[in-house]
Structures are given as structure tokens and as C-alpha cells.
C-alpha positions in Angstrom: 50.5 121.5 101.0 53.9 122.7 100.2 56.1 126.0 101.8 58.9 127.6 99.9 61.0 129.5 102.1 64.7 131.0 102.0 67.9 131.1 103.6 70.7 132.9 102.8 73.5 130.7 104.3 72.5 127.6 104.0 71.0 128.3 100.4 74.3 129.4 99.2 76.6 127.0 101.4 74.6 124.2 102.9 76.2 121.7 105.4 75.7 118.7 106.7 75.4 120.2 110.0 72.8 122.4 109.0 70.9 120.5 107.1 68.6 118.8 109.7 67.9 122.4 111.6 67.6 124.2 108.6 66.0 122.5 106.1 62.3 124.2 107.2 63.9 127.1 106.1 66.4 126.9 103.0 63.9 124.3 101.1 61.0 123.1 99.4 58.5 121.3 101.7 55.8 119.3 101.1 53.6 117.5 103.6 51.4 114.6 103.0 49.7 111.8 104.8 51.7 108.8 105.7 49.2 105.8 104.0 51.6 103.2 105.7 51.6 104.5 109.1 49.3 105.1 111.8 46.2 107.9 111.9 47.7 111.2 112.0 51.3 110.8 110.9 52.8 112.4 108.2 55.5 112.4 105.8 57.8 115.7 105.2 59.9 116.0 101.9 62.5 118.7 101.3 64.3 119.7 98.3 67.6 121.4 98.5 69.4 122.1 94.6 71.0 118.5 94.8 69.3 116.5 97.3 66.0 115.4 97.9 65.3 113.6 101.4 61.6 112.3 103.2 61.6 112.6 106.6 58.5 111.2 109.2 57.1 114.6 110.4 58.0 112.7 114.4 61.3 112.0 113.0 63.9 114.9 112.7 66.2 113.5 115.5 66.7 110.4 113.6 67.1 111.6 110.5 66.1 111.3 106.8 64.4 108.1 105.8 65.5 108.4 102.4 67.9 110.3 100.6 67.6 110.8 97.1 71.3 112.7 95.8 71.4 114.1 92.1 68.1 114.7 92.8 65.8 117.9 92.4 62.3 119.9 93.0 60.7 116.5 94.7 57.0 116.2 94.5 54.6 113.4 96.3 52.1 111.8 94.7 48.5 112.4 96.1 49.3 109.8 98.6 52.7 110.2 99.3 53.5 106.3 97.8 56.1 108.1 95.5 57.2 110.3 94.6 58.8 112.6 91.4 61.9 115.0 90.8 64.7 116.3 88.5 67.5 115.1 87.9 70.4 117.4 88.3 73.1 116.0 86.1 71.8 113.8 83.6 72.3 114.3 79.7 69.7 114.3 78.3 67.5 116.0 81.6 65.2 113.3 83.2 62.5 113.2 85.3 62.7 110.0 87.9 60.1 108.3 89.5 61.3 106.7 93.5 58.8 104.4 95.5 58.4 106.1 98.9 58.1 103.2 100.8 61.6 101.8 99.6 63.2 104.3 97.8 63.2 102.0 94.2 63.8 103.9 91.4 60.0 102.9 89.5 60.2 105.0 86.2 62.6 107.8 84.2 60.6 110.6 82.4 63.5 111.0 79.7 64.0 114.5 77.8 64.8 113.2 74.5 61.6 111.4 74.4 60.2 114.4 74.7 61.6 116.8 72.3 61.2 114.3 69.5 57.4 113.9 70.8 57.4 117.8 70.7 59.3 117.8 67.2 56.9 115.5 65.7 53.5 117.5 66.9 52.3 121.5 65.8 54.9 123.5 64.3 54.3 125.9 67.1 55.6 123.7 69.5 58.5 121.9 67.8 59.8 125.6 66.5 59.7 126.0 70.5 61.1 123.0 71.9 64.1 123.8 69.0 64.7 127.1 70.6 64.8 125.8 74.4 61.8 127.2 75.1 58.0 126.6 75.4 58.1 122.7 75.7 62.0 122.7 75.1 65.0 121.8 77.4 65.3 124.7 79.3 61.1 124.8 80.3 61.7 121.1 81.6 65.1 121.8 83.0 63.9 124.5 85.2 60.2 123.3 85.8 59.2 121.0 88.2 57.5 117.6 87.7 53.9 117.1 89.2 51.6 114.6 89.7 47.8 115.0 88.8 44.9 114.7 91.5 44.7 111.1 90.5 48.7 110.4 90.6 47.9 109.1 87.5 50.1 111.8 84.8 52.7 113.8 85.5 53.1 116.9 83.9 56.9 118.0 83.4 57.6 121.8 82.3 54.7 121.6 79.0 54.8 117.7 78.6 52.4 115.2 79.7 53.4 112.0 80.4 52.0 108.1 82.4 54.7 106.9 83.8 53.9 103.5 83.0 54.8 104.3 79.4 58.4 105.3 77.8 57.4 108.1 75.4 55.3 111.6 76.8 51.9 111.7 76.2 51.5 115.1 74.5 53.6 118.3 74.5 51.5 121.8 75.2 52.2 125.2 73.3 53.1 127.6 75.4 52.2 130.4 74.0 53.3 133.1 77.0 55.3 134.4 79.7 58.5 132.7 80.0 58.1 128.6 80.0 58.3 128.0 84.1 55.8 124.9 83.6 52.3 124.4 84.8 50.2 122.2 87.0 47.2 120.5 86.9 43.8 122.1 88.1 42.7 120.8 91.6 39.5 119.1 89.3 42.0 117.4 87.3 40.2 118.1 84.4 42.5 120.8 82.9 46.3 122.2 82.9 47.2 125.7 83.8 50.8 126.7 81.2 51.7 130.2 82.9 48.4 132.1 81.6 46.7 129.4 79.1 44.0 126.8 80.7 44.0 123.9 78.7 41.8 120.8 78.4 43.3 117.8 79.1 41.4 115.3 77.7 40.8 116.9 74.4 44.4 118.7 75.1 42.6 122.0 73.5 43.4 125.1 74.5 40.1 126.3 76.4 41.0 130.5 77.0 43.8 132.9 78.1 44.0 134.5 82.0 46.5 137.3 81.5 46.2 137.7 85.2 47.8 134.5 85.5 51.0 134.8 83.7 
């Protein structure tokens, strides 16, 4: 599960001294069972504006296991063996995939490749990418990347990736909303982008649900 809390003092002026005691308040926090630990162990992932930290749930006093500077919006895969986060200062913008047991960079999703794929797609997608809206730079820059329920695919903004290959699989049109990105349906066969629901296998629009926007 994941939680979002706000702490005005820490989010505006974070300091090393307040990082441990306040990270539950000022950061995005995600918890997941630790596959490499003993039964009941959990890993925690906290994200500030420019730093992602990996913790043991029972090891706050000893500090984080790993720290990824220059990264934000970290998310576990379903087994907590990998995380994906968005680089805060890279140009073009990148999403980065890391191993949680070694902290090693496994793969990089490149915004330039996504823009090229969007430009070669439908007219609506190409126009949106060029304007910085649906599927374009602004969307991917502000959206989190997230894993599919199987852990094999990643959705970053409106762009679908398989991190094992260098180019994106598909960039979806965003037909409504401000383009803040999307998520996978827990069943694994659909993607939700703003108020639109897309079939993951056919990449076709299934329905629009205005209440989701």
C-alpha cells in the first residue's frame, strides 16, 4: 500500500536531521513484503522531491539501506525486488529502474524515445506530445512511473514500457483531464488514464468514466 501525507516544515526546508523522524509525514511512503528477508519483514520506500530511500520497517534507527539521490516518486514492483523512480534533473527526462538488493541501475526509460514513438503514432498523440500535454514531456515529467501487477511492464505518464527493451511499447492518447498520468487496473488487463479505460492487450479505448477524471 502507499500513503501520502504532508508536513509543511519538512517539505519546504528538509534537513538531514529531520529526514528519519519525519519521512513518514513529509514523503510518499510505500510498504511491501521483503522477499529476501524473514517472514513478516517489510521494506519501506520513501520519496522526497529529490531523494528516494529504501528502509527496513524494523530498522529506522540504523538508517536507510540505500539512498538514490536525484530521484523522486519511487515505486516498488510487486515483489519489492526493484523500484522505479523519475530522475529530477536529467535532460531529456528519464525514469530509472533499480535493484533493491544491490541498488544497481538496471534500466533507463528515456523521454526522447517516448516522444519519438508518440510522434510516429496517431495524429492526436503526436499533437499532444508536441504541445507537452497527453503523452508529452509535461505529462511524463510530473507523473509517477508504476509497475503492472505482473511486474513486467511500466506505465510512465501515458507511455507503456517493457524495461527489457530500449523503446516504448505504446503511447496512449489522453482524451480528458490535465494529463497527470495513469495506473494499471489490479486485474492487469486494463490501463486507466484520467477518465479513460484502455485495453492493455489491444491498446484500444474501452470506455470513458467521467467520475474518474
